[in-house]
C-alpha positions, 0 to 999 in steps of 0.5 A: 343716165350719168353714172353718178345719178344711179350708182347709190341704191335709191331710198324708198322715198327717193331723192328728188320729186317731179319738179326736181325738188329735194325730197325731205322724208319724215323721221318716220320714213328715215327710220322705216328705211334705215331698219329695213336696210339693216334686215339681212334676213329679208335680203343678204345683200344688206350685209355691209350696212348691217356689218357697219353698224354691228361694229359700232354695236360691238364698241359700246360695251367697251365704252360702258366698261370704260365709264363704269370701271376704268374712268380716270384722268389718264384714260380720259385724256387718252380716250379724248385724244384717241377719239377726237384727234387719232381717230378723226385724223386718220379718217381724213388721211385715209378714207378722205384724202387717199381712198376717195380723192387720191390726193397722195400715192403710196410708194408700195402696198405695205405702206398703204396697209400700214396706213390703212390699219393705223386705227381700230377699223370702223368704217368700210372704205366702200360705203365712204368712197363711192358715196363721197363722189356723188356728194362732191358731184351733187353737193347740197343737190337732190341725190347728194347722199347726206344733204344737210337740207334734208335735216339731221337724221337724214345725214346721221343715217346716211351710211345705211340709207343713202351711201351703199351702192345700188344692187343692180348695177350693169357689168359696165357700171360695176367695173367703174365701181372697181376703178374707183376702189381699186387703189385702196387695196380692198379685196373686191368682188366679181361681178357674179359675187356682186350680184349675190352680195350686193356690194364691192368689198367681199365679206370673207375678206372684210370680216377677217380684215375686221377681226385681225385689226381689232385683235392686233390693236386690243393686244397693243393697247393691253401690253401698254396699259392693261384692260384699262387703256384698251377698253378706254380706247376701244370705247373711244373709237365707238364714241367717235363712230357715232359722232363722225355721223354728225360731221356733214350735217355740221360741215354744211351748216345745217343746210343754212347759208353760213358762209363767211367772206374771206373764210369760205370761198367755195360758193357752189355748196353750203360748206363751211370751214370750222375751227374745231374739225379742222384743228383736230382732223384737218377737216377745213371743209370748204377748202376741201371743197375748193380743192377736193384732190388736194393732200393738204386742206389747211391753207392759212397759217392758222389752219392746222392740218394734222392729216397733211403733217402725216402725209408730209412726213410719210413723203419725207421718209419715202412712204408717200411717193407724191401728193398734190398740194393746192396751197399756192393755187388757193392764195393766187386765185382766191385769197390774194384777189380777195385781200386786193378787193378789200384793200381796193374797197378801203381805198375807195372808201378813204377817198370818198371820205376826203371828198366829203371832208 
């Protein structure tokens, strides 16, 4: 069986039926799977998805304090910029383009650590990276961990129900997981530790990194703007942490065919380019599916790509040693042929009209 077919933990309701069709679980089945996989008392190997949502729960009090005690025009503006732009763009820079696709390389581990911790730590790299490789291999097909055709909840709770790695990988398959994660700098388990904890990332390392990251950023925000700014931005991070779980459902058109001619060129899936995610986070999703390993996804002039601007800036500083940019290839292989086709159609149409006249 191919590695990507079994690297993720199979949900109780399965990926596909005997006919190869996508299984669309009921809301009840999805919630039962969700709470079962968060139960660390039943199985301590559930610790990573539990830890991921525990961090979200820890951010909720900050959000409530922000709403009840520090709601002013400047804290609202700061929270908006931090959640919508800074957190979103960082997710694209770090989790998406570097950790998953290796679209660029850092000159040394310091700059990797610097970029990793540019924002409040929320999403575990392991949950994102391994499952995202499967997503690209099986996009909008059975086995896609956030297949939009199975509904909103299927995507929204995917980080618990569909994205964790399987708990019974062979030593050889676990080594393949390690190869996919080794460039991220995340401290990994040995195979014996993996069998005990059910994850690549070591629990002690993950918890220590989280506590240090949050402590650092709360102190920095407090020194800049007191508890008002610190609570506002930590609350904003919680808002983003919940909202980002809706992206793949929206980014794949809620499972419908909404691709537009001349805008969405990757036709092997249902991904679409959306203006808002593109502008605030560089997530021109159809472009990304066309060239997953590109450090730039905003190919056209109006497609603002803040993640790319950061990568390019870091390259000029010498912090990024190399990157892959497929903009020119996009125009040569897709955009220009499309314009030529449209021009030919218009010319043909004009000639036809002249003949009629």
